[in-house]
C-alpha positions, -999 to +999 in steps of 0.1 A: -465+465+831-465+495+807-433+482+791-449+448+785-480+464+768-457+484+745-436+454+736-464+428+734-465+429+695-428+422+694-430+395+721-458+379+699-436+377+669-406+365+688-427+337+704-440+327+670-406+325+656-394+304+686-423+279+684-417+275+646-381+268+650-388+243+677-413+225+654-388+226+624-360+211+646-382+184+658-395+177+624-359+175+610-347+152+637-376+129+628-359+120+595-323+126+609-319+155+584-315+131+556-327+155+529-321+129+501-349+109+516-374+138+521-407+131+503-443+141+507-450+116+535-420+131+554-429+167+547-467+168+556-460+165+595-442+198+594-473+216+585-492+200+613-466+210+639-465+244+624-503+250+625-507+240+661-477+259+673-489+291+656-523+287+669-508+280+704-489+313+701-522+330+692-539+318+722-511+326+746-508+361+732-545+365+733-547+355+770-516+378+778-534+408+759-567+403+778-550+399+811-530+431+807-560+448+790-539+457+758-559+471+728-564+443+704-556+467+675-519+466+684-519+430+676-541+432+644-512+425+621-500+397+641-535+380+642-539+385+604-506+372+592-505+342+617-541+335+607-533+331+571-502+311+578-524+288+600-549+284+571-521+274+547-506+250+571-539+233+580-546+228+543-513+214+535-509+191+564-538+167+553-537+179+517-502+165+511-509+133+528-541+126+508-524+136+476-495+112+482-517+083+493-538+089+462-507+086+441-497+055+459-530+039+448-546+041+483-577+058+472-593+091+483-599+105+517-610+097+543-606+061+536-569+065+525-560+082+559-578+057+579-560+029+563-526+048+567-527+042+604-530+013+627-566+003+637-561+016+673-552+051+660-582+054+635-602+073+661-576+101+662-576+105+624-613+110+625-607+135+652-584+153+629-608+154+601-635+170+624-610+194+637-601+205+602-638+209+592-643+231+623-612+253+615-622+256+579-659+265+589-644+292+612-631+310+581-667+319+573-666+343+601-662+371+575-697+361+563-715+351+595-697+371+622-727+395+627-752+366+632-764+363+667-754+325+669-718+329+656-704+336+690-710+299+698-685+291+671-656+303+693-664+278+719-663+250+692-630+262+679-616+262+715-627+226+719-611+218+684-578+233+698-577+210+726-587+181+704-559+189+680-534+188+709-546+151+715-546+143+677-508+154+677-501+136+709-513+103+695-504+106+659-474+129+657-442+108+651-421+136+666-442+135+697-450+098+701-413+089+699-407+108+732-376+130+736-376+167+742-403+177+718-428+156+736-420+177+767-425+208+747-459+195+734-471+187+769-461+221+780-480+235+751-511+215+762-508+227+799-502+265+789-531+263+763-555+252+792-542+280+813-546+305+785-582+294+780-588+298+816-576+333+816-596+341+783-629+327+797-624+342+830-619+377+814-649+370+791-673+361+818-660+388+840-668+414+813-703+399+809-709+401+846-698+437+847-720+446+819-750+429+834-744+447+868-742+480+849-775+474+832-792+465+866-777+495+884 
């Protein structure tokens, strides 16, 4: 257990690298590695896969850290760096799509994105827009983190994370087409739920212990 505690930052970086490589391979296979055909519409899915994969690794590492009671300061660099990478990825994913659709004469978002997919998938596009808004709003934590209501934002982000999983499952070409990466994505979903269960169990257990201490 002590050895895991000491190596958890290294494990976190290795896990992050692995999930990025898996996302990159799945993305490349999506256009059969035909680099001469690579355009903006082929590029933007990579950032969606990367964003979710990095956020997934954050949740898994956070659950592991809390379960093993590892000091969060040991993972401060990991959270900071991956946090910025996620921010860049979640901006580029819809941003590149919107820019290319605008260049194609399809107008501005959200209308251009809604017309980009089949009618049966429009709801999942709207879901993606809502998730993006939530994740960007979470960046305001540097301003509002000390407000008493801000802790509710973490619950909203957790729901958004589950929603992003569904968004990718329904809209992600590399996932909808089946194959090995769909199985990886389903594993991400199952392990995300498990990670959230651990995180919430630890959170509520800590609150319960604190309340007992106050009444003792």
